[in-house]
N, C-alpha and C positions, 0 to 999 in steps of 0.2 A: 908549332901549332899541332894540336892533336885533332884528327879528323874522326868525327863520329860517322859510322857506317849506317846508312839508311836501310831499314828492314821493312819489307812490305808485309802487311798483315792481312791485306784483303786484295782480291784480283776479280775483275769481271771480264768474262770471256765470251765471244761469240761462238756458239756451238751448233753445228748444223747436223743434228741426228734426226732421223725419222722416229716419231714417238714410239713406234712398235719394234724398233730395233734394240731390244733389251740387251741382247748379248754384246752389241757394240757399246752401249751405254755403260754396262757393267766393266768391261775391259777398259774404257777410257776413265771411269772413276778410280778404279784400282791403280792405273798408271799415274793418275794425278796425285793420289794419296802417297805413292812411293816417292813423288817429287816434292811432297810436303804441302799438298792442297787438298782440302776436304770440301765437298759441295755444302754450301750453306743455304742457298735458295736457287730453285730452278724456274726459269721462265720459258717462254716459246723459243726465244733465240739467245737471250743473254742468261749466263748462268754466274752466280756469285759464288766465290770460293773463299775460305779463310785458311790462313797459314797454321799448319800443324807440324809437329816433328815428323819427318819422313818415315813412313812405316807401311807394312803390308797389311791391307785391309780387304776383306772380300765383300763385294756388293751383290745384291739381288735385286732386280728391278721387275716389277709386275706391270704388264700391260692390261689396262681394264677399259675395253672398248665401250662398255655400257655407261662409263661416267663421261659427262660432258661438261663443257664450260656453264651449262646453265643449272648443274646440281651445286647447291649451296654448300653442303657438307658431305663431300664424297668419303666413303669408307677407306 
């Protein structure tokens, strides 16, 4: 019998970063990309990743304190 290996294409993780810890988030995203995961959607605590070929990617995160949950279309 030939066994087909299951390959995960999406992953949801609980991430506990302070929203203004941009250097911590940048380092985390770079480490995840080296493991083969790219951020697809970011929520308050659950982040969704999609599988990519492992690679070195540089991330830059910007903290915008003037943008709130009540802004419909933040820049």
